[in-house]
C-alpha positions in Angstrom: -54.6 6.7 16.6 -55.3 4.4 14.4 -52.9 4.3 10.9 -54.2 2.5 8.6 -51.1 1.2 5.3 -52.6 1.6 1.6 -53.4 -1.8 0.3 -50.5 -2.7 -2.2 -51.6 -2.2 -5.4 -50.1 -3.6 -8.7 -49.3 0.4 -9.2 -47.4 0.6 -5.7 -45.2 -2.7 -5.7 -43.9 -1.9 -9.0 -42.9 1.5 -8.0 -41.2 -0.1 -4.4 -39.4 -2.5 -6.2 -38.2 -0.2 -9.0 -36.9 1.9 -6.3 -35.6 -0.8 -4.7 -33.8 -1.8 -7.8 -32.4 1.4 -8.5 -30.8 1.6 -4.8 -29.0 -1.5 -4.8 -28.0 -0.3 -8.6 -26.8 3.0 -7.4 -24.8 1.2 -4.4 -23.5 -1.8 -6.7 -21.9 1.5 -9.0 -21.1 3.5 -6.3 -19.2 1.3 -4.2 -17.6 -0.8 -7.3 -17.2 1.3 -10.3 -16.9 4.8 -8.8 -14.3 4.4 -6.2 -16.6 4.9 -3.2 -15.0 2.6 0.3 -16.1 2.8 3.6 -14.1 4.4 6.6 -12.8 0.6 7.5 -11.2 0.6 4.0 -10.2 4.7 3.7 -8.2 3.9 6.8 -6.4 0.8 5.6 -5.3 2.3 2.2 -4.1 5.2 4.2 -2.4 3.2 6.4 -0.6 1.3 3.7 -0.4 4.7 1.6 1.9 5.9 4.4 3.6 2.7 5.2 4.5 2.9 1.3 5.6 6.3 1.3 7.3 5.9 4.6 9.2 3.0 3.0 9.9 4.7 0.1 12.3 7.8 1.8 13.9 5.5 4.6 15.6 3.4 1.4 16.4 7.4 0.1 18.0 7.8 3.4 19.7 3.9 2.7 20.9 4.5 -0.6 22.8 8.2 0.2 23.9 6.6 3.6 25.4 3.5 1.8 26.5 6.0 -1.4 28.5 8.2 0.9 30.6 5.8 3.3 34.0 4.4 1.9 35.1 1.6 -0.8 31.8 1.7 -2.7 32.8 0.2 -5.5 34.0 -2.8 -3.2 31.0 -2.8 -1.5 28.7 -2.3 -4.4 30.2 -5.4 -6.6 30.5 -7.6 -3.4 26.2 -6.6 -3.2 26.0 -7.3 -7.3 27.3 -10.4 -6.4 24.6 -11.2 -4.1 21.6 -13.5 -5.1 18.9 -10.5 -6.4 16.0 -12.0 -3.7 18.5 -12.1 -1.1 20.7 -8.0 -0.7 18.0 -7.0 1.3 19.1 -9.3 3.6 22.5 -8.3 2.9 21.8 -5.1 3.3 19.8 -5.0 6.8 22.5 -7.7 9.0 25.0 -4.8 7.3 23.1 -2.0 9.4 22.6 0.2 6.3 18.9 -0.3 6.6 18.9 1.0 10.1 17.7 4.3 10.4 18.8 6.5 13.6 17.2 5.9 16.8 16.1 2.4 16.1 17.2 -1.1 16.4 15.8 -3.0 13.9 15.1 -2.3 10.2 11.6 -1.1 9.7 10.3 -3.9 6.9 11.0 -3.8 3.3 13.6 -0.5 3.4 16.4 -3.2 2.7 14.9 -4.5 -0.3 13.8 -1.3 -1.5 17.0 0.0 -1.1 18.9 -2.9 -3.1 16.4 -1.8 -5.8 18.1 1.8 -6.0 21.2 0.4 -5.6 21.3 -2.0 -8.2 18.2 -1.2 -10.5 16.5 -4.6 -12.2 18.2 -3.9 -16.0 14.8 -4.1 -18.5 
């Protein structure tokens, strides 16, 4: 079986270049401007969103536990005296950011909890 390719003419070359340019343009527009993602990128984005949601939920628990314990005004005053950047460390060391069943606080929970307890003034 002999198969011969047609001779590339100027017209055929123009069509092929146009098709190639169109494919590149559609790919660029889809991935760059329209938000298309590869599976690996979608997985990373999903994991990041899940981590953010877990930290936010745990921070709410930390906030509720901190506020429901005794001597709230004294503890809030002590936390306010602490530098903003180290408030999360204080909450971690005090055990407020460690959830029941865990031995270590979840990363980011203490800082988010501190931001809930003493919001930044605008």
